[in-house]
C-alpha positions as CSV (number, residue, x, y, z in Angstrom):
1,M,-36.9,-70.4,51.3
2,R,-40.1,-68.4,51.0
3,A,-42.2,-68.8,47.8
4,A,-42.1,-65.0,47.3
5,D,-38.3,-65.0,47.4
6,Y,-38.1,-67.8,44.9
7,A,-40.6,-66.1,42.6
8,H,-38.4,-63.0,42.3
9,R,-35.3,-65.0,41.3
10,P,-34.3,-64.3,37.7
11,I,-35.0,-66.2,34.5
12,L,-31.6,-67.4,33.4
13,V,-30.8,-67.6,29.7
14,G,-27.8,-68.5,27.7
15,Y,-26.7,-66.2,24.8
16,D,-24.1,-66.7,22.1
17,G,-25.3,-64.4,19.4
18,S,-26.9,-67.2,17.3
19,P,-30.5,-67.0,16.0
20,S,-31.4,-69.8,18.3
21,A,-30.0,-68.0,21.3
22,G,-31.8,-64.8,20.2
23,A,-35.1,-66.8,20.2
24,A,-34.3,-68.2,23.6
25,M,-33.6,-64.8,25.0
26,L,-36.9,-63.4,23.6
27,W,-38.8,-66.3,25.2
28,A,-37.0,-65.8,28.5
29,A,-37.7,-62.1,28.5
30,R,-41.4,-62.6,28.0
31,E,-41.4,-65.2,30.7
32,A,-39.6,-62.9,33.1
33,T,-42.1,-60.2,32.3
34,A,-45.1,-62.5,32.9
35,R,-43.6,-63.6,36.2
36,Y,-42.5,-60.1,37.3
37,A,-38.9,-61.4,37.5
38,P,-35.6,-60.1,36.2
39,L,-33.7,-61.6,33.3
40,L,-30.2,-62.9,33.7
41,V,-28.3,-63.2,30.5
42,V,-25.1,-65.3,30.5
43,H,-22.5,-65.5,27.7
44,A,-19.7,-68.0,27.9
45,W,-16.4,-67.5,26.1
46,R,-13.2,-69.5,25.7
47,W,-10.2,-69.9,23.5
48,P,-11.3,-72.2,20.7
49,A,-8.2,-74.5,21.0
50,E,-6.5,-76.6,23.6
51,I,-3.3,-74.6,23.3
52,R,-3.7,-71.0,24.4
53,P,-1.6,-68.1,22.9
54,V,1.5,-67.2,24.9
55,G,0.8,-63.5,24.9
56,G,-2.3,-62.0,26.4
57,T,-3.2,-59.7,23.5
58,A,-5.2,-62.4,21.6
59,M,-7.1,-63.5,24.8
60,E,-7.9,-59.9,25.7
61,A,-9.2,-59.3,22.2
62,M,-11.4,-62.3,22.3
63,R,-12.8,-61.4,25.7
64,H,-13.5,-57.9,24.4
65,H,-15.4,-59.3,21.5
66,A,-17.4,-61.4,23.9
67,E,-18.2,-58.3,26.0
68,L,-19.4,-56.5,22.9
69,L,-21.6,-59.5,21.8
70,L,-23.2,-59.7,25.2
71,A,-23.8,-56.0,25.4
72,K,-25.5,-56.0,22.0
73,G,-27.7,-58.9,23.0
74,V,-28.7,-57.1,26.2
75,A,-29.5,-53.9,24.2
76,D,-31.5,-55.8,21.6
77,I,-33.7,-57.6,24.2
78,K,-34.3,-54.4,26.2
79,A,-35.6,-52.8,22.9
80,A,-37.7,-55.9,22.0
81,V,-39.2,-56.3,25.5
82,P,-39.5,-52.8,27.1
83,G,-39.6,-52.8,30.9
84,V,-37.8,-56.1,31.5
85,T,-35.0,-55.8,34.0
86,V,-31.9,-57.3,32.6
87,R,-28.6,-58.3,34.3
88,S,-25.7,-60.0,32.4
89,R,-22.7,-62.1,33.2
90,L,-19.7,-63.0,31.2
91,E,-18.2,-66.4,32.1
92,P,-15.1,-68.3,30.9
93,G,-15.6,-71.9,29.9
94,S,-18.3,-73.9,28.2
95,P,-21.9,-72.6,27.9
96,A,-23.5,-75.4,29.9
97,A,-21.0,-74.9,32.7
98,A,-21.7,-71.2,32.7
99,L,-25.4,-71.8,33.0
100,L,-25.0,-74.4,35.8
101,T,-22.7,-72.0,37.7
102,H,-25.6,-69.5,38.0
103,E,-28.4,-72.1,38.4
104,A,-28.8,-71.7,42.1
105,E,-29.7,-68.0,41.8
106,A,-32.4,-68.6,39.1
107,Q,-35.9,-70.0,39.1
108,M,-35.7,-71.3,35.5
109,I,-33.1,-71.8,32.8
110,V,-33.8,-71.1,29.1
111,V,-31.5,-72.3,26.3
112,G,-31.7,-72.4,22.6
113,A,-32.0,-75.7,20.9
114,R,-28.6,-75.2,19.3
115,G,-25.9,-72.6,19.2
116,R,-23.2,-71.6,16.7
117,G,-21.4,-74.9,16.8
118,G,-22.4,-78.3,15.5
119,F,-23.8,-79.5,12.1
120,D,-26.4,-77.6,10.2
121,R,-29.0,-80.5,10.5
122,L,-28.4,-80.9,14.2
123,R,-31.8,-80.4,15.9
124,I,-30.5,-80.3,19.5
125,G,-27.0,-79.2,20.5
126,S,-24.8,-80.4,23.3
127,T,-25.4,-77.3,25.5
128,A,-29.2,-77.8,25.5
129,V,-28.8,-81.6,26.3
130,Q,-26.2,-81.1,29.0
131,T,-28.1,-78.3,30.7
132,A,-31.4,-80.2,30.6
133,A,-29.7,-83.3,31.9
134,Y,-27.7,-81.8,34.8
135,A,-29.6,-78.8,36.0
136,R,-32.1,-79.2,38.9
137,R,-34.1,-76.2,37.9
138,V,-36.7,-76.3,35.1
139,V,-35.0,-76.0,31.8
140,V,-36.8,-74.7,28.7
141,V,-35.3,-75.6,25.4
142,T,-36.7,-73.2,22.7
143,A,-36.9,-75.7,19.9
144,G,-39.3,-75.3,17.0
145,R,-41.7,-72.4,16.3
146,R,-43.6,-70.1,18.7
147,H,-47.4,-70.6,18.8
148,D,-48.3,-68.0,21.4
149,D,-52.1,-68.8,21.3
150,G,-51.6,-72.6,21.3
151,P,-52.2,-74.8,24.4
152,V,-49.7,-75.9,26.9
153,V,-49.2,-79.7,26.4
154,L,-48.3,-81.9,29.4
155,G,-46.9,-85.4,29.2
156,V,-48.5,-87.4,32.0
157,D,-46.5,-90.3,33.4
158,A,-45.1,-91.7,36.7
159,T,-41.6,-90.1,36.4
160,P,-39.9,-88.5,39.4
161,G,-40.6,-85.1,37.8
162,G,-44.2,-85.8,37.0
163,D,-45.8,-84.0,40.0
164,A,-43.5,-80.9,39.4
165,A,-44.3,-81.0,35.7
166,L,-48.0,-81.0,36.5
167,A,-47.6,-77.9,38.7
168,L,-45.5,-76.1,36.1
169,A,-48.0,-76.9,33.3
170,F,-50.9,-75.4,35.2
171,E,-48.8,-72.4,36.2
172,E,-47.7,-71.7,32.6
173,A,-51.3,-72.2,31.2
174,A,-52.6,-69.7,33.9
175,L,-49.9,-67.2,33.1
176,R,-50.8,-67.2,29.4
177,G,-54.6,-67.7,29.7
178,L,-54.3,-70.8,27.6
179,P,-55.9,-74.3,27.8
180,L,-53.9,-77.2,29.2
181,H,-53.8,-80.5,27.2
182,A,-52.7,-83.5,29.2
183,V,-51.5,-86.4,27.1
184,Q,-50.9,-89.9,28.5
185,S,-50.4,-93.4,27.0
186,S,-52.1,-96.6,28.0
187,A,-50.2,-98.9,25.7
188,G,-53.4,-100.5,24.4
189,D,-54.6,-101.9,27.7
190,P,-58.2,-100.9,28.6
191,D,-57.7,-101.6,32.3
192,R,-54.5,-99.7,32.3
193,R,-56.2,-96.8,30.6
194,R,-58.9,-96.6,33.3
195,E,-56.3,-96.9,36.0
196,L,-54.2,-94.0,34.5
197,E,-57.3,-91.8,34.0
198,A,-58.4,-92.4,37.6
199,R,-55.0,-91.7,39.0
200,F,-54.6,-88.5,36.9
201,Q,-58.0,-87.2,38.0
202,H,-56.9,-87.7,41.6
203,D,-53.5,-86.0,41.1
204,V,-54.9,-83.1,39.1
205,A,-57.8,-82.2,41.5
206,P,-55.8,-79.9,43.7
207,W,-54.5,-78.0,40.7
208,C,-57.9,-77.7,39.1
209,A,-59.1,-76.1,42.4
210,K,-56.1,-73.7,42.5
211,Y,-56.5,-72.7,38.8
212,P,-60.3,-73.1,38.2
213,Y,-60.0,-70.8,35.1
214,V,-57.6,-73.1,33.3
215,E,-59.4,-75.3,30.8
216,L,-58.1,-78.9,31.1
217,V,-58.4,-81.3,28.2
218,T,-57.2,-84.9,28.6
219,H,-56.0,-87.2,25.8
220,T,-55.4,-90.9,26.6
221,G,-54.3,-93.1,23.7
222,D,-52.1,-96.1,22.6
223,T,-49.3,-94.0,21.1
224,P,-46.1,-93.9,23.2
225,L,-45.5,-90.5,24.8
226,A,-42.2,-90.1,22.9
227,E,-44.4,-89.9,19.7
228,A,-47.6,-88.5,21.1
229,L,-46.1,-85.4,22.7
230,P,-44.4,-84.0,19.6
231,A,-47.6,-84.7,17.6
232,A,-49.7,-82.9,20.2
233,G,-47.3,-80.0,20.3
234,V,-47.5,-79.1,16.6
235,N,-49.6,-76.0,17.4
236,A,-48.7,-75.7,21.1
237,S,-47.1,-72.9,22.9
238,L,-45.1,-75.2,25.2
239,I,-44.6,-78.9,25.9
240,V,-44.0,-79.8,29.6
241,V,-42.3,-83.1,30.3
242,G,-41.2,-84.7,33.6
243,E,-37.7,-86.0,33.4
244,E,-37.6,-89.7,34.2
245,G,-33.9,-89.9,34.9
246,R,-31.3,-91.8,33.1
247,H,-32.7,-95.3,33.3
248,G,-32.2,-96.2,29.6
249,P,-29.0,-96.8,27.7
250,A,-25.9,-95.6,29.5
251,D,-25.0,-93.2,26.7
252,L,-28.2,-91.2,27.0
253,P,-27.8,-88.2,29.3
254,L,-31.5,-87.8,29.6
255,G,-34.4,-90.2,29.9
256,M,-35.6,-91.8,26.6
257,V,-38.9,-89.9,26.5
258,T,-37.3,-86.5,27.2
259,Q,-34.6,-87.2,24.7
260,A,-37.1,-88.1,22.0
261,V,-39.3,-85.2,22.6
262,L,-36.5,-82.7,22.5
263,H,-35.2,-84.0,19.2
264,A,-38.7,-84.0,17.6
265,A,-40.4,-81.1,19.3
266,P,-42.1,-78.5,17.1
267,C,-42.3,-75.9,19.9
268,P,-40.4,-75.0,23.1
269,V,-40.0,-77.8,25.7
270,A,-39.8,-77.5,29.5
271,V,-37.9,-80.3,31.1
272,V,-38.9,-80.7,34.8
273,H,-36.9,-82.7,37.3
274,G,-38.3,-84.2,40.5
275,A,-37.3,-82.9,43.9
């Protein structure tokens, strides 16, 4: 596939009418505008019980309500971000499944940290976790608050998604005209710190040449990335993390660093998988 074709694929966002979904759709619309891409809004609906009604009237009424909710969301985002091209899809089933159904036609997926379900104190909902875990595209979870003038923060490590995360971080910083803060952990070993810094300078050199106007600031410390990234993201516009894969406990759908960052993030988080 040509890069130009991929660049014009839509930014895909899930919408359920919740405040979190509204924030995700606004982030996605602004991202689509910055990338000269369309916005694809997907709303999933399903009967909220295992046993469906015998007649079709109740199901039809529920689908009609879903259509109205989606139409209102599309109208609201067109008013909030004039000029953005918006398409919409109504899908039966779970929200995560609906997003993954349309993943192949998108360049990025955006989802709110939590939707209408779950507990009030729940930081990250199941839809956000499932989408970030099983999608192959970049998934942005719009947790925390927006800091439009804050830096892009990159977690530097040797995960399979590390190289792709580096590329996305530079691209996002360039799109926004913001500095890029690269954070890595040396675990208190001076030799390890020098090794990490040398390797990062080697890996980052091509991207510095491609984006010479992006200010790069590096931070190497002893704090584990799972703690250092949320701390660095307090005033950030975006945290970018490479997904290390499910090598931790079997019940974690995401890698341990990604999972920790999503649950503690004070700003939107982009989860990037390796090729």
